N, C-alpha and C positions, 0 to 999 in steps of 0.2 A: 633730348639734348643733354650733353654731359654737364656735370655740375658746374663747370667753369673753374673748379679748384684742382681737378686732375691735371698733373703736369708730366704725364708719362713721356719719357724720351723728349725732353724739351728741345725745341728747335729742330727736331728730327722728322716731324710729321710731314704729310703730303698736302699741306693746306693751301698751296698756291695753285691758282687756276688761271690759265690764259690760253692763247691759241697754241694747240699742239701740232705735231707733225711727225716727220720721219726722224730716225735716229740722228742726233746732232753730229754723228761722225760723218754724215754725208757732206759733200762739198758742193758749193754753188758752181754751176758750170760757167765758164768765162762769158758765154754768150748771153747770160741772163742779167748783166749789169743793168740796174734800173735806169730808165730814161731820165735825163736830168731836166729839172724844171728851172725856169729863169731864176737867177740868184741876185738878190739886191747887193749893193756895194757895202752897206752897213746895216746893222740891226736897228730897227725902229724902236725907240724907247717904249717900254710897255706902259699901257695905261693903268695897269694894276700889278703890283708885286704881291703875288699870292703867298700868304704865310703858311699855307697848308692846313690840314686838319679835316678829319671826317666827323662832322658835327651831328649830334643827336638832334632830331627835329625841334625839340623845345628850345635848343640853344640858338636857333636861327634868328630869334628876335634880337639877339645881341649884334647881329650883322645887318639889320634892316637898313641902316644909313648907308653902309657901303654898297649893299645890293641896289639901293635906289640910285646911287651915284653911277653904278655900272649899267643902269637902264632897266632894272626889273619892272615888268609891266603888270604884275599880278600882286595881290595882297600878300605880304610876307607871311601872314597867318596861314596861308595855304601850304607853306613849307614847314610849318611848325606843328601841324595837326595830322597824325597818321590816318585820320578818316576823311581828310580833305579830298577834293576832286582831283588833286594831283597825286598826293602820296598814297591814297588808297588803291590807286592803279598800279603801284610799284610793289612787286612781290618777290619772294624768295623761292628758289627751286631746291633749297637744301644744300647749297654748295655753289650755285650761281645765282645771279639776279635776273629779273625779267620784268615785264609790264603788260598789262591788259591794253590792247589796242583796238578792241571792238566790243560792242554790246553783247556779242555772242561768245565771250570767253576766249577770244583769240589772244595768244600770248607771244610776245616777241622776245627772243633771247639770242645768244651767240650760237654759231654752228658747233664750236668746240664744247659747248654745254650740252649738246645733243649726242655726244659720242656714245653714251650708254644706251640711249633710245635707238640710235641707228644700229649699234652692235646687237641689241636685243632683237631687232627685226631683220638682221642680215644673215646670209648663208654664203657658201662658196659659189652658188649659182645666182644669187641676188644680193650683191654687195652694196647696200645703201650707203655705207661709209664712203665708198668711192663714187657711186653713180648718183647719189641723191634720191629725193622722193618728192612727189607732189600728189596730194589727194585732190581729185577733181570734184569729189562729193564728200559730204560728211560721213557717209557709209564707208568710204575708203580710208579714213583716218585711222592710223595704226596705234595700238596700245603701246605706251612707252615702257611697260613692264611694271611689276608689282611694287617696286620701290619708288616710282615716280610720284612727286609731290609738287603742289603749289601752295605756298603759305602766304596768307594775306593778314598783315598786321592790323589789329583792331583797337588795341589800347596799350599804353605804356604807363606804368604806375610806379612811383618811387616807393620802395619798401626798405630803404636803408636802415631805418631805426629798428625794424623787426629783425633784420638780418645780423646786425652788428652789436646790439645792446648786450652788455655783460660778457662779451667774449674774453675780455682781458682777465676775468675772474677764473677762467678755466685754465688750470696750470699745465695740464698734459696736452701736447701739441696734437696728437691723434684724436683725443677726445674733443678738442676744439674743432677739428675738421669734421668729425662726426656730427657735432651739434649744428654746424653750418649746413651740412648736407641734410640733416633732419628738417631744419627750417625751410630749406629749399623745397623739399618734398611736401611739407605741409602747405606751403604757399601755392604750389602747383596743384595739389589735390583740391584745395578750396576753390581755386580758379576754374578747374575743369569739372567740378561736381555738377552732375545733371545737365551738362552742356555737350551734347554729342557733336562731334566735328570741331570742337575747340581744342587747341593745343597751346599750353602755357609753358613758360620757362622763367625761372628766377635767375637773372643774369648779372654777373659782377661787372662793374665799370671802374675805371681809375684804380687798377690794381687792388680791387676788392674794397676800396674805400666807399663805394656807392653801389647800390643794387636797385634793379628795376624788374618789375614783373611784366613780362611780354605776353600779350594775349593774341593768338592768331587763329584764323580759320584754316583748317588743314584739308585741302582738296586732294583726293586720292586717285582720281581717274584722270590721267593726263595723256593726250594723244598727239601723235606726230602729224602735222599738216603739210609742212614744206621744209625741205632742207636742200639747198643747192648741191651740186656735185662737189667733190673735194677740190676740183680745179677752180672753184670759186670760194667755197667756205673755208678751205684750208690752203689757199693759194700761197705758195712760198714755203709752206711747211715749217720745219724747224730751222731752215736756213734763214728765213726772214723773221722768225719769232723774236719778239722783243726788239725789233729793229725798225728804223725809219730810213728811207721811205717805204711805205707799206701799201699793198694793193689787194687786201683780203676782204672778200664779202662774207664776213664772219656773222652770219645771221641764220636763224632757224625760227619757224613758227610752230607753236603747239596750240592745243585747245584744251581748256579745263572743262571737265564734265562732272555733274552731280546727279543724285537720284531725282526722280520725278517730283519729289516733295521739296526740291531745292536744297536738300542737305547733302553734305559730303557722303560719298559711298564708294565702295570698291568698284573696280571696272565691271561694267555690265553693258551688253548691247542695248538695254532699256534706258540707260542713263541719258540725260539731256545736257546741252551746253550750259555752263554756268553763266549767269547774267550778273556781271559785276556792277556795283552801284555807280562806278565811274570807270572811264577808260581814257587813255591819252589820245589826243588828236595829232595828226601828222602836221608838221610845220607848214604854215601858209606863206612864209616869206623865206628867201634864200639866206643861208648862213654865210657870214662874212668873217674875215680876219678881224680880230679885236672884239667880236661880239661876246656878250655875256652868255655863258653856258653853265649849267649845273647838272650834276649826276646824283640820282637818288637810287640807292641800292643797298646791298647787304655785304659789305667788305668783311673778309674773314679774320685776318689777324695782322696787326702791325706791332712795332716794338719801340715806338717813339718815347715811351715812358720807362723803358728799361734802364737799369743802372750800368755803370762802367763795368762792374763785375760780370754782368750778363753779356755786354758787348764783347768783353775779352773771351768769354767762353765760346761765343759764336765764331769769332775770328780764329781762335787757336784750335778749336776742336769740332764744333758742330758743323760749320760750313765746309771745311776741308773733308770731313768724313762723309758728309752728304754728297759732295761732288764726286768723290771716288765711288760711292755706292751706286749712284745712277749711271756713271760711266760703265761700271761692271755689268749692271743688269741690262742696260741697253745693248751692249755687245753680245751678251749671252742670248737675249731674246732674238736678236737679229740672226744669230747663228742657228738657233734651233727651229726657227719658223721660215727660213728663206725659201724652202721648196714646198711649203704647205699652206695653201690659201686659207683653209679653215682655221688653222692655228694662228695665222696672221690676223684674222678678224677677231678672234677671241683674245689676242694679246694687245689689241689696239688701245684699250683703255690704259694698260700698263705703259705702253710705249709712248703715247702722247703725254701722259702725265709725267713720266720720268724725264722725257726730253725737255718738257716745259720747265720743270723744277730745276733740272740741271743747268739750263741757261740762266735762269733767275738766280740760282745760287752763285754761279760764277760772277754774275754782275754785282750781286750784293757784296761778295767778298772783295772784289776789286774796288767798289765804292768805299767800303769801310777802311780798307788798307791803303791802296794806291790813291784813292780819292780823298783821303784824309778825314773821312767822316768819323772814324773811331777816335781819332785825336780830338776832333771837335766835340764829341760826346764827353771825352775826358776833361776838356777845358770847361765845359758847361757844368759838369759835376763838381769840379774844383771851385767854381764860382759859387755854387750852392753851398758847399761846405764852408766857405769863407763867410757867406751870409749867415749861416746858422751859428758859427763860432763867434761872430761879432756881438752877439747879444746873449747874456747869461740865461735869460728865460728861454730863448730859442734853443740854446745849447742843452739846457736841462730837458726840454721837451723832445727834441729831435736829434740831438748830437750823436747818439749811438746807432741810429737806425741804419745808415749806409754801411758802417763797419760790420754790424751784425748781419746784414743782408749778404755782404761779401763772404763772411765766415760760413754762413749756411750754404751758400752756393758752392764754396770749395769743398765742404763736407759731402754735399750732394753729388759732386763730380766723381767721388770715389767709386761709384757703382754705374756710372753712365755707360761705359763701354759694354758691359754685360747686359744692361737693360736694352741697349740698342740692338745687340745681337739677337736677343730673344724676340724683339719686334720683327726682325727679319725672318726668323725661323717660322713665326706664325703668320707671315704675310701670304703664303700660297693659299688659294681659295679653299681647298679641302682641309688643310690644317687649321685655317681660321674657322671653318665650319665645325670641325671637331671640338675646338676650344669653346665655341659658342654653345654647343650641345652639352658639354661637361659643365659649363658655368650655369646654364639654364637649369640643369638638374639640381645643382647646388643651391641656387637662389629660390627655386620653386618651393623647396622645403621650408622656407622661412615665411613669417607673416609678411604681407605685402609692404607694410610700412618699414620693415627692416631690410628689405631687399636693396641691392645696388640699384641706383636710379635707372640704369640702362635695362635692367631686368625686372622692373616692376610690371604689373599686369597691363598697365597702359601702353607698354611697349611690346607686348608679346606678339601682336599682329605684325609689327615692324620687323621683329627678329625673324618671324616665320617667312615674311615676304623676302627678306634678305637671302635666306637659304633657298627659297624658290628661285630667286634671281640667278643663282649659280647655274641654272640649267642653260642659260644663254651666254654666260661669260666664263665658264670653266672649260678648260681643255687640258687633258692629262699631260700632254707633252710640255705645255707651258708651265703647268703647276710643278712638274718634276724639275724642270730647269730652274725655276725660282727657288725651290727648296734646296736643290743641290748646290746652287751658288751661295745661298745663305750659309750653308754648312762649310763650304770651302772658305768663305770669308772668316768664319769663326776660327778655322785652323791657322789663319794668317796672323791672328792676334798672339801676343805673348801668352804663355801657358797660364800665368796667374790671372789673366783677364778673359780667358775663354769661358763662355757660358757652358754649364753642364748640359744644355740642350743638345749639344753635339753628341755626347755619349748616349743620351736617351734615345736619339734617333737611331744610332747604330745598334744599340741593344734591342730596340723594338724591332729592328729588321733581322735580328738573330746574330749580329756581329759580337765577337768577344769583347768583354769590358776592357777598356784601356786604363792602365794604371798610370799614376803620375810619372812623368818623365818618359813615358813610352812614345814611340814614333807616332806622329799624327797620321790619320788615314789619308790616303791619296785621293785625288779627284775621282779616279775610276772606282775605288772602294766606296766612296760616298755615293756615286751614281748608282752602283749596284744595290746599295742599301735602300736608297730612295725608290728605285724601281720595285724592289721587293715590298716596300710599304704600300705602294699604289696598286700592286698586282692583285691584292686580295681585299682592299677596302671596299665597302658597299656605299660609301658616302657620295660617290659619283652619281648615284641613283636618287632622284628627287624624293620619291616615295620613302625610301629607306632613311634619308636625312630627316625628313619631317616626322617620321615615326619616332625616331630617337629624340628629336627635339621636343615633341609634344608629350611623349609618354615615358621617356627615360628618367630613371632615378639614379642617384649616385651609386646605390647598391647594384642595380641592374647593369649599369655601365661598367662596373668593375668586373662583371662576369662576361663582358663582351670580348669577342675574339677579333674584332675589327682592329687592325694595327694602328690606324689613326686615332681611334678612340683611346686605345691604350697609351699612345704617345701623348695625347692631350691630358689624360689623367696624370701622367708622369710630369708634364710641364706645368700643370696647374699650381703646385706648391711654389715653383719659381716665380710664376706670375703673381701669386698672392704676396710673396715677400716684397716684390717691387711695389705692389699697390700699397702695402702698409708703410713702406719707406716714403712713398710719394705723399701719402696722407699726412704723415708727420711733417714732411717738408712744407706742404701746403698749409697745414695748420699753423706752423711757425710764421710763414709769410703773411698769413691773414692778420697778424698783429704788426709785423714790421713794415710791410709795404704801405698801409694806410698812413703811417707816421711819415714816411718818405713823401707821400703825396701831399700831406698837410704842409710840410716844409716847402715843397715845390710851389704850391699855391701861394704861400706867403711871399716867396721869392719872386715869382713871375708877376704877381699883382693883377694880371689880366687873364680872362678866361682862356682855357686851352681845352682841346678836344680829348676825350678818352681814346685809348687805342681801340682799333677795330676788334669786334667780337661776334661777327655774323648777325648783328642787329641793324635795323634800319638807320641809315646815315645819309647826310647830304654834304656834298663838297662842291664848291663853286669856283669859277675862274673865267678865263677868256680863251678864245681861239687864238693860238699863238705858236709860231715856229720857234726854233732854237738853234744855237750853235753847239755841236757835240763837243767842241773844244774851242778855247778862245781864239785860236788862229785858223779855225776851220770855216768853210763856207756856211752860210745860213741855210738851214733846212726850212723850206716853205711849209705852211701848215696844211696844204691840201695836196693829195695825189689825184691823178687824172686817168680817165679811161684809156687814153692812148698809151699810157705807161704800162697798163696791164698787158697790152699786146706786145709792147717792147720787151717785156720779160719772158714772153711765151717761148718755150722750146718744144712743146708737145710731149714732154716727159715730166713725170712727177718730180718735184712738187710744182713745176711751172707749166702745167698742161691746161690751158684755157679750153673749156668745153666748146664743142662745135657750135651750138646755138648762140653762144656769146660772141664768138668770132664772126659768125654770119651776120648777126645784128649790127656789129661794129662796121663790118665791111659794107653793109647796105646803108650805113649812116642812119639807122633807125634809133634816133636819140630823143626825139620828141621834146617835151617841155622840161626835161631833166637836166638840160645844159645850164650851167651857171654863166650868166652873161659876162661877168668879169673874168672868169677863168677861161671861158670859151669852150668848155667841155663838161662832160658829166663828171662831177667829183666822186671819188671812190672812198677814200679815208681822210680823216683830218686829225689834227693835233689840238690839244688844249692843255693849259697848265693846271690841271686838276690833280688832286691827291687821291689816288685810288690804289687798290691792291687786289690780291687774289680774293675771289668771292664777288668782286664788282663786275666780273665778266657777265655781259648781258644787261648791265644796268642801263636804264633809260637816260639818254643825254637830252636835256631839255633847253630850250631857248628862253629868252626873257619873258615870253608869253606863257611859258609852261607847256609848250608844244614839243613833240618828239622830233629831234633833228638827227639823232644817231643812236648807236649802241656802243658803249665802252667795251673794248675787248683786250686791251694790252697796255703796256707801258714801254718806255724806251730804255734800252740796255744801260746807257750811261747813268741812269738815275735809279737803278734797282734798289740801292740802299736808302731810298726815300721811305722805306718801311721803318727805318731807324731815325733818319733825319731828312726833313723835306728841304730841298734846295730849289728855290723859285726859278733861278736862271736856267736850270737844266731839266727839272722834273717835268715830264710830259705824259699825258694819257693819250691813247690812240683809239679812235672811234670809227666805225663804219658809218658813212654818210647815208642818211635815209633816202637821198635822191638816187644813190646807186642801187639801194634795195628796191625802190619803186621801179627803176628802170629794168632791173633783173626780172621782176614780176611781170611787168608790162610787155617787155620785148622778148628776150631770149626764152623765157619759160612760160609765157602765155597764161598767166594766172589771173585772168580778169576777174574771176569770182572773188578772189582774195582782195584785190584792189577795191572792188565795189563794197565789200564788207567793211573796209577800213575808211570808207568815205572818199576814195580817190577814183576819178573817172578815167578809165583806160584811154590812152591816146595813141597807142601803136598797134 
């Protein structure tokens, strides 16, 4: 895990995860308008006005009274202890959330969280991404790839005093950053010492005002058990993404395996299913509108505690740039892969991620600007400033913090465009691999304690597995297209803001050096240079990559004739400059941001949740519809099986698989029909505060039973990452009754139903 202090390319990363699909340039066919559900004349007053917040487990005790009022039927302590029968079953996949649902290590998560596993096991003649997969026996379960993980949280310990004591005495910002990093590494080393299979991280909360040591079991053998076809798991694609009504069966099942000794082990045919101490039970009673539900998972990142200066940067630069970036890359990838099935498969992870984040970015920008949330953040910060200024002691303690934060952000912005350009240039698979090889050689020469955290020996196997993973997600045509576009985008920037990376790529390909003021290279010149780079590199070969990674030294790499290694060596000083600037910035913020949080705590007087940071969180609320606009009809909280058929066109992304259509036509619905709704429910809404990383999170009822899996949010409330709005913020969940129906009827997976304690009825 990164230190938590690195802020490379702020707000630029790909941290959002939700249901992906085709390019957002695609248009919904007129015939696919969703079937309308009955609409009430007026909105029913909510029984609960959700204040939002992604709470750490130990904070749940502060909500015990409210949870009891909403009908919680289990001891609140079960939601406060990571080792409880509820929370110990909730796991992280290292980017998505999931949960154990059987005593034999069966894991439930979202279909879009399985993109990597499906891509790893797909080919042009066996496209699991499109056709899905069902293992009828344990022997048929497919390896998800060398990077697949299941993380089980075992302990969370407050280490704030160890992490923050004396930092104010360190005058140099970069030295302060290095000291924090050292303390993190020391805490992690002590936690993992002599404990095979344990993974620890020292994570910052509340803008680095508080720190916790997270201890997890790391399971390294994860296998694919069931994924429905794309016509179920990705139904509606990018057209429906972030929208309601929704009809997506966004579910996949994995299984976690360990060695015969019960300890985590790399993939092996001899491994056995992991037996978790606890697993979730499927709900025994139907879910209804107004019911209490809560989500337990690992949300990635939110910005609710960011300052006005950070909101301004998002609105004026980061989000507009990111929107244009993904529009450009999606168009280019569609162009270069349109007649190549193999290239389409290898580009899937790019396409779904880019399309997903593009839609999210548009929604966040609209919410912040047109929705007035940026103005609301400005008003709340103004009130905080007035509170601080009203008291001389508060003014002396916190009065300068916000202004100093704004000053540092403005200084930091001077380099942001070049930083972002370099991020794009190293995004292609093989360029990234070359950068990793060069960095590993640099770090290996140091004592382990002095190495960058990502390149300490505890992470070497991870780095090696990542480079192995390229064998099933790299495609030369796709890689060249991504690098070529990155360089074209550099040429579009004003000359003063262009990254030197452009010249290095052209020089590495044998192009003449461009002097200041010279004409920028044309797209065809860039394409020729990129093709020349890839024509002779050996990094497309797994054995060659791993040989350089594990045995290369900086000196030996400098003798390499591989053009991508030469490029990485040229780019490394640029990357190092960025790292050093980011360390100084983070070191400064490590003093300023905690002062801001202190002021905020005094101002709010009531507990508030820390921003998401990929650690275990709980958010609660009720099943509830919404109005997308004050004068719009009410959106009902459930969608129905008949509406799935109503959208069907037989063409992607509205192509319902034949087994599903046949089961519906035959009225094979069994006990999965909701008596009040009169049909099998498909998806449902709740007023929960979730974000990227929550995908696949267990949605639980008042008894702590599994009623669904969170997989999306609504477009109108994308800016809830910055400011939660109870009336309009909704989470979207696949209903477990739909999942059970799919397993029982269309896909005939009786063995899975029996494993999770459900008797097949169809």
